[in-house]
C-alpha positions in Angstrom: 0.0 0.0 0.0 1.3 3.4 -0.9 2.1 6.0 1.7 0.3 9.3 2.0 1.4 12.9 1.4 0.5 15.1 4.4 0.4 18.9 3.7 1.3 20.2 7.2 0.8 23.8 8.1 3.4 25.2 10.4 3.7 28.5 12.4 4.3 31.8 10.4 6.3 33.1 13.4 5.4 32.1 16.9 6.2 28.4 17.3 3.2 28.0 19.6 0.9 28.4 16.7 0.9 24.8 15.6 -2.0 22.3 16.0 -1.8 19.1 18.1 -2.6 17.1 15.0 0.3 18.7 13.1 2.7 17.7 15.9 1.4 14.1 15.8 1.7 13.8 12.1 5.2 15.1 12.1 6.2 12.6 14.8 4.6 9.7 12.8 5.8 10.6 9.3 8.5 8.5 7.6 10.2 11.6 6.1 9.6 15.3 6.5 10.2 17.3 3.3 11.2 20.9 4.2 11.8 24.0 2.2 14.7 24.9 4.4 15.9 22.0 6.7 17.8 24.4 9.0 14.6 26.5 9.6 12.4 23.4 10.1 14.9 21.9 12.6 14.1 24.7 15.0 10.4 23.7 15.0 11.2 20.0 15.3 13.6 20.6 18.2 11.0 22.6 20.0 8.5 19.7 20.0 11.1 16.9 20.3 10.5 15.5 16.9 13.2 13.2 15.5 12.2 12.3 11.9 14.5 12.3 8.9 14.5 15.6 7.0 15.1 16.1 3.3 15.1 19.3 1.4 12.4 20.2 -1.1 12.7 23.7 -2.5 12.3 25.7 -5.7 15.7 24.7 -7.1 15.3 20.9 -6.7 11.5 20.5 -6.8 11.4 18.6 -10.1 13.9 15.9 -9.3 13.1 15.7 -5.6 9.3 15.3 -6.3 10.0 12.1 -8.2 12.2 10.8 -5.3 9.5 11.5 -2.8 6.8 10.0 -5.0 8.9 6.8 -5.3 9.1 6.7 -1.5 5.4 7.0 -1.1 4.9 4.2 -3.6 7.0 2.1 -1.3 4.7 2.8 1.6 6.5 5.8 3.2 4.3 8.6 4.6 5.8 12.0 3.6 5.0 15.2 5.6 5.5 18.3 3.5 6.2 21.6 5.3 7.2 25.1 4.1 9.3 27.6 6.0 6.1 29.2 7.4 2.4 28.7 6.9 0.7 26.3 4.5 2.7 24.4 1.8 1.6 25.2 -1.7 0.7 28.8 -1.0 3.3 30.9 -2.9 5.9 28.2 -2.5 7.2 25.2 -4.5 4.9 22.7 -2.7 2.3 23.0 -5.4 4.4 21.0 -7.8 4.8 18.0 -5.5 1.0 18.2 -4.8 0.3 18.2 -8.5 2.5 15.3 -9.2 1.1 13.3 -6.3 -2.4 13.8 -7.6 -1.3 12.6 -11.0 0.1 9.4 -9.5 -3.1 8.7 -7.6 -1.5 9.0 -4.2 -3.7 10.2 -1.3 -3.1 13.7 0.0 -4.2 14.6 3.5 -4.3 18.3 4.5 -3.3 19.2 8.1 -4.7 22.8 8.2 -3.3 25.8 10.1 -2.5 29.4 9.6 -1.4 31.3 6.5 0.0 34.9 6.6 -2.6 36.3 4.2 -5.6 35.1 6.1 -4.1 36.3 9.3 -3.4 39.8 7.9 -6.8 40.0 6.3 -8.6 39.1 9.6 -7.1 42.1 11.4 -7.0 44.6 8.4 -10.3 46.2 9.0 -11.1 45.9 5.3 -13.9 43.9 3.8 -13.6 40.1 4.2 -16.8 39.2 2.3 -14.8 38.7 -0.9 -11.1 38.9 -1.5 -8.4 37.9 -4.0 -5.0 36.6 -2.9 -2.5 37.7 -5.5 0.8 36.5 -3.9 4.0 38.2 -5.1 3.8 40.7 -7.9 6.0 40.3 -11.0 9.6 41.6 -10.5 9.9 43.2 -13.9 8.6 46.8 -13.9 6.5 46.6 -17.0 4.8 43.3 -16.0 4.2 44.6 -12.5 2.6 47.8 -13.7 0.4 45.9 -16.1 -0.7 43.6 -13.2 -1.4 46.5 -10.9 -3.5 48.3 -13.6 -5.6 45.2 -14.0 -6.0 44.8 -10.2 -7.0 48.4 -9.8 -10.4 47.8 -11.4 -11.3 44.9 -9.0 -14.0 45.9 -6.5 -13.2 43.5 -3.7 -10.2 43.3 -1.2 -6.8 42.4 -2.6 -3.9 40.8 -0.7 -0.3 40.9 -1.8 2.9 39.5 -0.4 6.0 41.7 -0.5 9.6 41.6 0.6 10.9 44.4 3.0 13.2 45.5 0.2 10.4 46.3 -2.3 7.6 47.2 0.1 7.8 51.0 -0.2 8.4 50.8 -3.9 5.3 48.7 -4.3 3.2 51.0 -2.1 4.3 54.0 -4.2 3.2 52.2 -7.3 -0.1 51.3 -5.8 -0.7 55.0 -4.9 0.2 56.0 -8.4 -2.1 53.5 -10.1 -4.9 52.9 -7.6 -5.0 56.4 -6.0 -5.5 57.0 -2.3 -7.1 53.6 -1.4 -7.3 52.3 2.2 -4.6 49.8 2.8 -3.3 47.7 5.7 0.3 46.5 6.0 1.1 43.6 8.3 4.7 43.2 9.3 6.4 40.4 11.3 3.0 38.7 12.0 3.0 36.7 15.3 6.6 37.6 16.0 8.0 39.9 18.8 8.0 43.0 16.6 4.5 42.4 15.0 3.1 45.5 13.5 -0.1 46.5 11.6 -0.3 49.8 9.9 -3.6 51.0 8.5 -4.7 54.1 6.6 -4.6 55.6 3.1 -1.6 54.6 1.0 0.2 57.9 1.7 -0.4 57.6 5.5 0.9 54.0 5.5 4.0 55.0 3.5 4.8 57.8 6.0 4.3 55.4 9.0 6.2 52.5 7.5 9.6 54.1 7.5 12.5 54.0 5.0 13.6 50.5 5.7 10.9 48.2 7.0 12.0 44.8 8.3 10.4 41.4 8.0 8.1 39.8 5.6 5.1 42.0 4.7 1.5 41.4 3.7 -0.3 44.3 2.0 -4.1 44.3 2.1 -5.8 46.8 -0.3 -9.3 48.1 -0.4 -11.3 47.2 -3.5 -12.3 49.8 -6.1 -15.3 51.8 -5.0 -18.0 51.7 -7.6 -19.1 55.3 -8.2 -22.2 54.2 -10.2 
């Protein structure tokens, strides 16, 4: 009988934000496939988990996916984790999940937090309908084209951004969207957690020249003037 692929959500910052089920699955897995084994070892050490680790990341996902699938066909249960949050959300986990489905192997989700739902829940912006965009394109022309398309959407938008490009992205949003309400979440669940809310200009002023930590930007949808 083939093993299973467990999609295990892990904390986005505070190591206490993990479910009892996730801890049990990690302790019972045959192998844990981690985006960064050094990062994951900190979590495993915290909960006294001693299961073999193997790397699965964007640079080896094609060849490593086949190795992991072969192990599952031999009956080994694989637990897939990302550096933070839910595997498959803006990370290479999607490819292994896709290949596992193609091979007819069972996939079992072990749900938990994700940064974008956490940021949305405390943004103060509408949660009735929203679109998760992930990271914007890095090339300027592609990014501007994407933002122009997004500027016409009437429901809440959620972006991921690095601290190095956050201010640049916010300035581009102001230029293309106008003075929308936005909420910027920084270092969610960590010691220096911060949520900045206001118009785009107000948030730019409050954020500072060099923000630190991973950032989630939540943007108000276009207001229909009709």
